[in-house]
C-alpha positions in Angstrom: 119.3 156.9 127.7 121.0 159.4 125.9 124.3 161.2 126.2 123.7 164.8 127.2 126.8 166.5 125.7 129.3 166.8 123.1 132.8 167.9 122.8 133.6 171.7 122.1 134.8 172.2 118.4 137.7 174.3 117.0 137.1 177.2 114.5 138.5 176.2 111.2 137.4 178.9 109.0 134.5 181.3 107.8 132.3 181.7 104.8 128.8 182.8 103.9 125.7 181.5 103.1 122.6 182.7 101.2 119.3 182.1 102.9 115.7 183.2 103.0 114.8 185.5 106.1 111.9 183.9 107.9 111.6 186.3 110.6 107.9 187.9 109.9 108.9 191.2 111.4 112.2 191.8 109.7 112.7 194.5 107.0 113.9 191.7 104.7 111.1 189.1 105.4 110.9 186.6 102.7 113.8 187.8 100.9 117.1 186.2 100.3 120.1 187.5 102.4 123.8 186.8 102.9 125.1 186.1 106.2 128.7 185.3 107.6 128.9 181.9 109.2 131.8 180.2 111.2 132.9 176.7 110.5 133.6 174.7 113.5 135.1 171.1 113.4 134.2 168.8 116.5 136.5 165.7 117.0 134.6 162.3 117.6 134.4 161.1 121.1 135.5 157.9 122.6 134.1 156.4 126.1 137.1 155.7 128.3 135.1 154.6 131.3 132.1 154.8 133.7 131.9 156.6 137.0 129.0 155.7 139.4 127.8 158.4 142.0 125.9 157.8 145.0 124.2 160.3 147.4 124.3 161.3 151.0 123.3 164.4 153.0 126.3 166.4 151.3 125.4 165.6 147.6 126.9 163.2 145.2 130.0 161.4 145.6 131.9 159.1 143.4 131.3 155.5 144.6 133.0 153.4 141.9 134.6 154.1 138.4 135.6 151.7 135.9 138.1 152.6 133.0 138.3 150.6 129.6 141.0 147.9 129.4 142.1 149.0 125.9 142.4 152.9 126.3 143.8 154.7 123.2 147.7 155.5 124.1 147.0 159.2 123.2 145.1 159.7 126.5 148.2 159.0 128.4 149.3 162.6 127.3 146.7 163.8 130.1 146.6 161.0 132.7 149.3 158.6 134.2 149.0 155.0 132.9 146.5 153.2 134.9 147.1 149.7 136.2 144.6 146.9 135.4 142.5 145.9 138.2 140.7 142.6 138.6 138.6 143.8 141.5 134.9 143.2 141.1 133.0 146.3 142.9 130.0 145.8 145.1 127.8 148.7 143.8 124.7 148.1 145.6 123.1 151.6 145.3 123.6 154.2 142.4 122.2 157.7 142.2 123.7 158.8 138.9 125.7 157.2 136.1 128.1 159.3 133.9 130.6 158.5 131.1 134.2 159.5 131.2 135.0 160.5 127.4 137.8 161.8 125.6 138.1 163.5 122.3 140.2 162.1 119.3 142.0 165.4 117.8 144.5 163.1 115.9 141.8 162.1 113.4 140.8 165.4 112.4 143.6 167.1 110.4 142.5 170.8 110.8 142.6 170.7 114.7 145.9 172.3 116.2 146.0 170.2 119.3 146.6 166.6 119.1 146.3 165.9 123.1 142.9 164.6 123.9 140.3 166.4 126.0 139.1 164.2 129.0 135.5 165.0 130.5 132.7 163.5 132.1 129.3 163.5 130.2 125.9 163.1 132.0 123.7 160.1 130.9 119.9 161.0 131.2 116.4 160.4 129.6 113.8 157.7 130.0 114.0 154.0 129.7 112.0 152.8 126.9 
């Protein structure tokens, strides 16, 4: 199983690179060329919870979600503080499982925002 996404990044600058043009039909094929590049910094992700989906005739719907017990305090800038639940779910059928993740912008000095982004990430692939 693999996580099928990553967080968007923030532009932190530009520079240039010197590279060999590998395109066979290019006028500069095989020669060194200079190109402008953008430097993007991507904050690390932390898993905040799991969301389980079931399916009916209308499509997917959330059947249960479980949030981590030790959430980072910065995440509460985006969501209200959650009460801990001792509830044990009876999830019998699952059509899809996704991760609820948040960025950690406070770990990257060059990012202007210190408020985390929260989003859902699909998990897919084969079981090996």
